[in-house]
Residue, then its C-alpha position, 0 to 999 in steps of 0.5 A: n731264899a737268896i735265888f728267889s730275891r735276887y731273880y726278884s730284884s733284878v728280873y721280875y721287879p724292874i723288867i716284867q713288873g716295871a719296865l715292859p709294861m710302861s714301854i709296851a704303853s709308852l711305845f701303844s701310845v706313841l703309835a696311836f699318836r703318829n697313825v692320829r698324824r697321819i689320818v689327819r693329813r688324810q680325807t676322813r671325815v671331822i668326826r672320826r677324826r674328833l674320835d682319833r683324837q679322842l683314842t690319843a688323848m686317852v692312850l696317852s693319859r693312860a700310859a703317863c698314869l702307867v707309869i706316874f702310879i707304878l714306878p714308886f711301888t716298883m722302886y719300893r719293892i726293889y729297895v726292900l729287897n735289896i735292904t739290909v737292916q741293922s738289928d739295934q735299928l729292926i724296930l724303926s725300919a720296919i715301921n718305916n717300911n710299913l708306911l712306904e708299903v702302903v703308901t706305895v701299895t696305894i698309889f700302885y692300886v690306884n692306877y686301876s681306877a684313875n684310869f675310868y676318871v682319866f677316860m672321863a675327862t679326856s673322851s667325851r664319847y666315854r662320858h657318853q657310854v658310861k651315861h648310857v650304861l649307868v641309865k639304860k642298863i642299870w638305873l631303869p631296871f633297877r627303877h623298875w624293879l622298885h617300882f612293881r616291888l614297891k606295888c606287889r608290897n600292897e597287894n600281898r597281904i597276909v591275913p590272920e584265920g577268922t578276922q574279916i577284911y572290910h574295904t571301905s569302897v564297898d558298902l556295908e548291909 
């Protein structure tokens, strides 16, 4: 559909998926940076200032990652919607477009996992919270569950009828 294609190439990808998220993220990162600069001038606790700096670093790095990882996909989608392919180069164009699509879609989806690693690199408080969740909320309950299952496995045995179970601790008469 030509109208749909024009809408996607002129409104959706450039504005809604491209410029809008990047500009909102950049705006909030600049506002957070200005807020931290203003907080530094006030009399606040050192711990609070350090946490504010970490949060600002997280927001700035998040905005940078958003631009780096979303821009190639947005540019590729606009290119695909506006390209005209000649019939004699149809197969070569399809191969190139598929390769570009795989690369740009992969980069686009790396954005979501990259945030975790960027936050781990920029904030010690975030690292502490992730460690707390992984150890206290996931690993320890799993370890207790596994210990219980292994303990119950030895006590819950099924024996066929007519066989006797002899315990080595009981003396036979």
